[in-house]
N, C-alpha and C positions, 0 to 999 in steps of 0.2 A: 587502858585497854588497848589491844592490838587489832581491833576490828574497825573497818571503815563504816561510816555512817552516810547513807545516801537517801535523802527524803524520808527519814524516819526508819529506814531499813538498814540492818547491820548484817553484813556478810562475814562469816567466820573465815577470814583469809588474811594472813599476815604479809603477803607478798605485795610489793609496791607496783604501781602501774608500769614504771620503767622496767622493772624486773620481768613483768608479764610480756612487755613488748619484745625484750631481748629473747625471752624464752620462745615466744611465737616465731621470731625470725629464725632461731636455731632449729625449731621444729620443722618449719617450712623447708629450710635448707636440707635438713636431714631426710625429710620425706622425699624431696626431689631426688636426692641421690639414690634412695631406696627404690623409687619408681623407675629411675633410669636403669638401675641394675636389674630390676624385675622385668622390664620390657625387653632388655637386651638378652637376658638369660632365658626368657620364656617365649621367644618369638615364634617357636614352632609348637607351643603348648599353652596357649593363652586360655586355659579353661577356668572360667570364673563361675562355673555352675554352682559352686558351693554357696554363693551368695543367695541363691534361690531358697536355700534351706535355713537361712537366718531369719529368726522370728522377732517380732516386736516384743518389748518387755512385758512381763506378766506379773500378776499379784502386786499391782502398784498400790502403795499405801503411804502413810506418814504418821509419826507420833508427835503429838502437840503437848508441850509442857510449859506452864506459865509460872513466872516468879510470883511468890506470894507477898508482894510488897506494894500493891495498888499501882504498880507502874505500867501494867499492860504489856510487859516484855514477854514474848512467846518464842520458845525455841521449837523450830520445825525440823524434824529429821525424816526425810523421805526414804523409802525403800522399795525395791522391786527386783525381780529376777531378770537378768539380762540387760540391766541399765548401766550406762556409764556416766550419765548426768541427768539433771532435772531442771525444768522450768517451773517455778512456783509462783502462782498468781495469788497474792494475799487476800484479795477480795474486798479491799477498802480503797480501791482506785490508786493504790501505790504501784510502783514499777515492778515488773517481773524480776524475781530473784533467780539467779543461776547457781546451782549447787552441784558439786561433783558427788559421785557415788561414795558413800561412807562419811560425808560431811553433813553439817547442819547449817541452818540459817536462823537468825533471830530477827524479830520484827515487833515494833511497838504498836499496839492497837489501842484505840479508845474503847470504852465500854460499848458493847453491842453484839449483834449476831452477824457472822460472816460465813461466806462460802469460799473455801480455799480450793484452788485447782492445782493438781500435781500432774505435770506432764513428764513422763519418763522417756528418755532417749537412749536407744540402743547403739551399738558400735557402728551399724550401717546407716544410722539416721532414722530408722523406723521408730515410731512413737506410740505410746499408749497413755491414756489420760483418765484420771478419776477426780471426783470432787468430794470434799469433806466439809461438813458444817461444824463450826466452833462457836462457843459462847464466851465472850470476855466480860467478866463481871467482877466488881470489887466487893460483892456481898459474900458472906460465908455460904457454902452450899446448903441447900434445903431440900426437903422431901426425898431424902436418900432411900433408894430401894436397891438391895443387894441380892443377887441370885447366885447360890453356890451349888454346883452339881457335879456328881461323878460323871466322867465321860462315858457315853454309851458304848464306845468301841475300843477305847484304849484303857488298859488296866491301870489302876492307881493314878490316873490323870484326873485332876479337878479343874473345872472351868468356872471362872468368876466373871459376872457382869454387874457393873454398878451404873445406876442412873440417878441423876439429881439435878435440880434447878441450880443455875449459876455455877456450874462445874465444868471443867475442861478435861481433867485427867484424874486418875486414881492410882494408888499404890496398894499392892496386896502383899502382906507378910504372911506366908503360908505356915509358919510355925513348926517347921521340921528342924529338929536339933542340928546345929552345925551349919545352918544356912539362914543367916539373918538379913540377907539382901532382899529388897522387895522386887516384885515384878510390876512394871508400869504399863498402863494402857490408857487409851482414849476413853472418855466417858461414853457409855452405851455400847462399847465393844468388849469382846471377851478376852481375858488373859488366862493362860493355862500353866499348870505346873504338874510334874510327875513325881510322886513320892517314891522313896526307896522301899518303904514297907506300908502295907495297909494298917489302919488304926485310926484313933481319934486325935485330931489336932485342933489347936486354937488358931483360927484364921482372922486376921485383923485387916480391915479395909480402911484406907485413909483417902478421902475425896477432897480434891483441891480445885479452887478457882483462883481468881486474881487477888483475893483478899488474903490478909495475914491468917485469918482464922480458917481452920479446916473442920471437916465433919468426919467422924469415925463410926465404924461398925465392927463388932466382934462377935464371932460365933464359934462354938465347938462343933466340929464337923467330922463325921465318920467317913474316912477314905476307904473304899472297897476295891478289892481285886476281882477281876473277871475270872471265874474259875472254870469256864467252858468256852469253846469257840463260838463266836457269834457270826463269823464269816466262814466260807468254805475254802479249802485249798484250791490251788489253780486247777482248772479242768484239764485232765490228761488229754494229750493229743489223740486225734483219731488214728487208728491203726488197722491194718488188715488183720483178720481173725488169725491168720497163720503167724502173726508177729507178736502175739500176746497170749498169756495164760492168766486169766483174771480170777483171783480168789474173792476179792470184795471191792466193787467199784460200781457206781451208777453209770460210768462211762462205757463199760464193756459188758459182754455176756459172761457172767460168772460161772464157775464150776457149780454143779448141782450136788446136793447132799452134804454140804459143808456144815460142820458143827462148830460154832464160834464160842461155845462154852462147855467143853467136855469136863466131866468131873474128875480132876486129877488131884483132889485134896487141897486145892489152893484156897487162900483167903480172899482172892480177887472177886469183885462183883462185876456183873455184866449188864449193860443195857444198850439200846440203840436209840440215838436221838436223831431228830430231823432239824437241819439248819437250812432254811430257805429252800425246802424241797429236796435236799440232798441228805442221804442216810449216812450216819457216822457211828462207829463203834466206840463205846465208852467202857474202859476197864478201870474200875475204882479200887482203892486199897490194894494196889498191884504188888504182890510178891512174885508170882509167876503166873503165866496164863498160856494155854494152848489153843490152837485151832486145828481141828481134825478134818482132813479133806474127804474122808469116807472111803477113798481108794487112792492108790499112788498115781502120780502123774510123771510124765517124762518131760523135764524142763531142760534137758541137755542141749537142745538147739537154741535156747534162750541165752542172753548175755548179761542181763541185769535183773536185780530184784528192786522193785520200787515200793516205798511205803511213805505216806504222809502222816506226820505225828504232831499233835498239839498237846502241850502240858502247861500247867501253872506252877509245878513244883519239882518235877524230876529233872536231874541234870543230864542223865544218859539212859539209854535203853539198849539191852542186849537182845540180839535177834538171832534165833536159832532155826534154820531149816532142818528137818529131820528126815533122814533116809531110812528106808526099810533095811538096806544091806549094810550101810556104813555109819548109822547112828546120827548124832547131832554135832554140828560145829557152829560157832557163834562169831558174830562181829558186833562190836559195841559202837554206838553212834551217839554223839553229843546232841543235846536238845537245847532249845532256847525258850525260856518261859514266855507264855502269852502270845505265841505266834506259831503258825504252821511251819514245820520244818520238812522239806521235801528231801527224802533220802533215796539215793540210787546207788546200790551196792553191786559192783562187778561180781558175777558168780564165781570168777576165779579166786576171789577172796575166801570162798568156801571150799572150792575144789582143790586149791593149793594146800588145804589142811587135810585132804583125803576124803572129802565128802562127795558122794555120787549125786548128781542132779537128775539121774535117770529114773529114780523111784522115790521122789519126795512125797510124803503123805501127811506131814504135820508141820506146824510152826510152833515155836515156844518163844514167849517174850518174858524177860526178867527185868524188873526195875529195882535199882538200888534203894536201900533204906534212906529215909530223909535224915538230914543232920540232927534234928531233934527227936528222932525216933518215928516209927510209923512208916506207912507206905503211901506212895503218891498215886496220881491218876493220869492216865493217858487217853487220848482220843485218836483213833486210827481211821484212815480212809485210803482208798486207792492202793490196795495190796495186790500186786501182780508181778509176774515175770514177763520180760519183754526182750526183744532184740531190735536193733535199729530198723526203722520203718522201711519196707520195700516200696512205699509210695514215693515216686520221684519228688524231689524237693524243689526242682526248677524246670521250666519247660526247655526242651532242646530244639523245638520248632516254633515258628511264629504262630499266632492265632490264624484261623481261617480268613481268607480274603473276602471282604464284603462285596456284594454284587449290586446293591441298590445304586441307581444313578445319582450323581451329585445334585441334580435338580430336585430330587425328592428327599434330600437329607439336610439336617442341621447337625453338624458334627462338632463334638466337644473335643475329642482326642482320637485321631486316626491318621495314619500315613496315607490312607486311601482317599481322603477328602481334604478340602480346604476347611480348616477349623475356625470356629468363632474365637474372638479375642477373649482371653481369660485374665481377670484382674488378680486373682489369688489362687494358689494351689497349696493344699494342706496348711491353711492359715492356723496360727496358734490359738485354738479354742479350748486348750486344756487337754487335748487328746494325747495318747501315748504314741500315736502313729508317726512313722518316718516315711519319707517318700524319696525315691531316686528314679531316674530314668535310665533304663537299660536297653541294650540293643540285642535283639534276638533275630538272627538270620537277616540282618539289615533292616529290621523293623523296630521302630521306637515303641517301647512298652513301659508303662508305669509299674513300679514295684513298691507296694506298700508292705511295711513290716510292723508288727505289733499293732495291727489295724483294729482299733476299737471303733473309732469313727474318724472321718476326714472330710473337709469341705473343699468344694470347687466353686469359686466365685466367678461369675461371668462379668457383669457390669451393673453395679447398683444404679448408676445414672442412666443406663440404657439397657433395660432388661431384655432377655431373649424371648421373643414371641414364638411359641410352638403351636399356635393355632394352625390347624390343617395337618399337623403331624398325628400319626395314629399309634406309633410304637416307639419305645426306647429300647436300644440294643446295646449290649456290651458283652465282651468275651472275658472270662476269668480263668485263671489257673491258680489252684491253691493246694498245698500239701497237708493243711491242718485246720482249715476253717470249719466251724460247725454251723455258723449262720452267715448270711450275706444279704444285705438289703440296700436299696437305693431310695433315697428321699429326694423329692422335688420340692423346692421352697420358693414361694413368691413373697418377698419381704415387703411388698406394698400393702399386704394385708396384716391385720393386727393379730397378736397372740390369742390363741383360742379359736380363731376363725378357721373352720375346716378348709377354706380356700387358700390358707396360707401355706400349709405343708402336709405331706402325707408320705408314708414309706411303704414300699412293697418288698417282701423278702423272697429270695429264691426258695422254692418249695422244698428242695432237697439238694444239699451241696455235694457235688461229686469231686473227689480228690484225685490229684495227680495227672490231670489231662485238661486241655483247653475245653471249656464249655461255653456255648453261645446262649445268651439269655435275651429273650424278646418279651417285653412286658407291654401289654396294651395300655395306652395312656388313659383309657377309660376306667382303668382300675384305680386311678388316683383321684382324690377329691380336690387336689391342688388346682387353682386357676393357672393354667399353663400359658396364659397370654403374656405373662411378665415374670419369667423365671430368672432369679438372680443367684440362686445357690443350688448345688447338687451335693448330697451328703451320702457317702458310702459308709455303711456300718457293718462290723463283723465281730468276731469273738477273740480279738487280740491276736489275729492270725497273720500269716504271710500270704499276700494275695497279689497276683499280677493282673493288671487290667489293660485291655486294648479295645479299640474300635467302640468307643462310647459315643453314640450318636442317636438322634431322633430321625424318624423317617415316616413316610406314608407309602402305602402299598395299594393305592386305588380303592376299590370297594371291597377287596378281600375275597372275591368270589373265585378268582383264578390267579395263579402265580404269574407275574409279569416279568420276573427275572429268574435266573437259575439259582439253585441253592448255593451257599458259600462254598468256595473251592477248598478242598482238604489240603493240608500242608504236611501231613505225616508221610515219611518215606515209605516206599513200597515194601522195603525189607521188614518193616514193623507192622504189616497189615495182612490180613486174610480177607479179601474183598469178595462180597457176594454180588453187588451191583453198583458200579461207579465208573464213569468215564475217566476218572483220575488214576485208576489202577488196572492191573491185569486181574480179571475176576476168575474165581474157581468155576469149573464146569458144572452147570446145573442140569439135572436130568428132567425135572418137572417144575413148571412155574404155574401157579393157580390150577393145580390138578382138580379134577372133578370129584370133590369129596362131599357134595351135596350143598355147597355154599351158594349164596345169592351173588357172590362177588364176580364182577367182570374185570378184566385186566387189559390195558392197552399200553404200548410203549409210545410216548410222544416226545417231541423235541421242544425244549424251551431255549431259545437262542440256538446254540449248536449242541446243547447238552441233552442226552437221553434221560428220560424220567419215566418211572412207572406210574400210571394212573389207575388206581383202583376205584371202582364205583359200586355202590350198594355193598360196601365192605362189611360183612359180618365176620367172616374169617377167610383166610387164604393160606395155602401151603406153598413152601419152596423146598424142593427136594434136591439135595446135593448128589449123593451117590450111596445107595444102600450097600453096595459091595466095597466101597472105599470111603468110609466116613471121613468127615473133616475134623482134624485134630486141632482143637482150640486151647489145649493145655498150655499154660504159660502166658496166655493173653488175658488182659485185664478188663476190657470194655467191649460192649456192643454199641456201635454207632449207626444212626441213620438220621437223615433229614426228612421232615414231613411238612406238608402244607395241606390244610383242610379248611373248607369254608363252613363245615357243619358237624364234624365229629364231636362226640361228647366223651368217648372213651377210646383208648388206643393202647394195645399191649403187644408184647413180643414174647412168643414161647420158643424155647429151645428144646429139641427132642433128640434123645439117644435111643434108637429102637433096638439096641442090643439088650436093653432091660425090659422086663415084663411090666404089664399094667399094674399100677398100684405102687410100684417101686419109685420112691422119690428121686432116684438117680435117673429115671427115664425121662421125665419132662417137668418143666416148671415155667410159669409165665410171670412176667413183670409188667404191671400197668403203669402208665405215666400218671403222676400225682395230679397234674393239671394239663388241660388241653388248651393251647392258644390257637385261636382261629384267625385266618386271614393273612398269615405271613409264614415264611419258612422258619421252622424251629429245628435246631440241632439237638439231638438226644445222645447222651452217653450213659449207658447203664452198666454199672460194675458187674462183672460176671460172678463175683462172690455172692451177689444177691440171689443167684439161682442155685437150686439143689441139684440140677441136672449135672451128670457127669459129662463135662465138655470135651473129653478126649476123643469122642466118636460121635459127632453131630451129623445126623442124616436129614433132619427136617427143621425148618424154621417156619413159624406160623404167626401172621399178624391177625389180631382180632380188634374189631371196632363196632360201632353202633349203627351199621348199615349206611355208612357215610361215604362221601367222596374224599379220597386221601391220595395225595401225590407222595411218592417215596423216591429218594435219591441218596446216593453215597451210603449204601448199606454195607458196613464192613466191621471187622473185629480188629482191635489194635491194643498196643501197650501204652 
């Protein structure tokens, strides 16, 4: 044999020690040259920030196979994602074995039970470790139990688990013609196999220990195909109402009066199914099928047609929009069995054939006949026309500048403060999230993409004590998130203990602008005296984060600092009241309309602030003769501070319209009121029914409370 033997351990490596030494010297010499060239060539650009994004190896495991000759010789094959080498501790007081990625080690064990430690090492030296228990026995396996199951999520996949006394590994012969090779697994762990076709197969399981004798199990098993989706397609991105015409989707407001099963003489069947709370159309025995909108729609301003399709048997689907004036034109799209296919068709594919998109009133779907005859089944979701979103995808200005003094702050990430030391950012916990640091107007900002969740680790050995802090603050910007939450974790507490962790979600995510969030720490059950982790959670979205810090604001009865300073340029603002901008001329402020409200203008620092007391409602009149045109603007912004309000709303009024007309006035109330700190509010103007092209009045309504208002403006 060509393997070395060291203290009973055999490493599968045919190279001699001398050869290794020479290779090492050559490697060091080569690396030295590379480093010299690297530092000479990159003297002005030594950016090693990519190292921060390198993660420790994941999915660390090993396969154990024992020879069946009573020798106790075990082959150990480690595996992991992102590993270049491994340290394997055999668990019998032998020396550690060093194994390269893709190689194996062999080790001779005496009979007994052992715990093997596999340490995977990444290219940067980051490490991950798992332990595996093995049994070395020279007895034939006994008490064999085999579980064979169809996978609950993957069509035609079968999972097999075998357990037995005195066993280390097992082989599974899945019985599909043309494939006689077994799949090998560790005893007690699952092995999987995907069949080409559903049907009944003879599955044979051979269980092995260190003895010559093996134990077998055979079963005829019916392999099934999953014939309907058990998961949903990807949730469509949030869009402005003007950017989408939705026919069928739980994500958008759909057309009314649509008939999804008009009688056109088809053989197709129709039903609607629910998958985890999401509605999906099922068309079975599909030869052709129509959808009738009830009236024509003008989709000429849209650019794409989107449809999500799932099928178990159809290879392709013909899609026909139908125009009143120009008839029908089709595009055929290939499908993939047993998975959602997301289809986006440029409308030019139809209009280039002469189809008008200005008067679409029906769809038709045609499925090809199956190879063996008959018709297939499709499941449809998220049928809509759309154009690229008008929501900005990235901020062009930095987040508002914080005003809390450093003495009252424990900062995690902000250029405005001295931050605490962080041990890990976006550590590899299995998330899809990526993180980069970007510069926006000279301000460092975190950019998370595909954010489902991400961790921020302070210091496990020296937790961050937030006792005395009363709020957590962060600013976010997102073009597409539907949810956003912040979890605080104290890992000194055990799992299941409410003092260990708790998450608070933003009540309503606003898109396309910087939004400031202030969450009272009293809302968390977490023991904040020893915080070691912060976790951001979202909907797989793109999210910018800045100014993540904890602070205290005294007893919360009066503001001790000014509201955050706006950063939006004057050219993108119509300002009602703010020292940061030139304001429009106001004809009346708190006019006598029978309200209990009093108004005073006070100064906090050098900043002018409106103080409303006993605020039930109050008016602000711009100019009845020259209304303020807010057409083209996206948000109403104001900062408020209140020690006692329980409700707060902003009404926009266009007095050009008569009473009862929804274009005249509408009010939006805040979903939650946070007391005792400045809170920044950005309300999308699309939420209002008011015609914003001629605003003459703005009205605040509250619960008879004390409310401070600053930086009241409209912006994009």
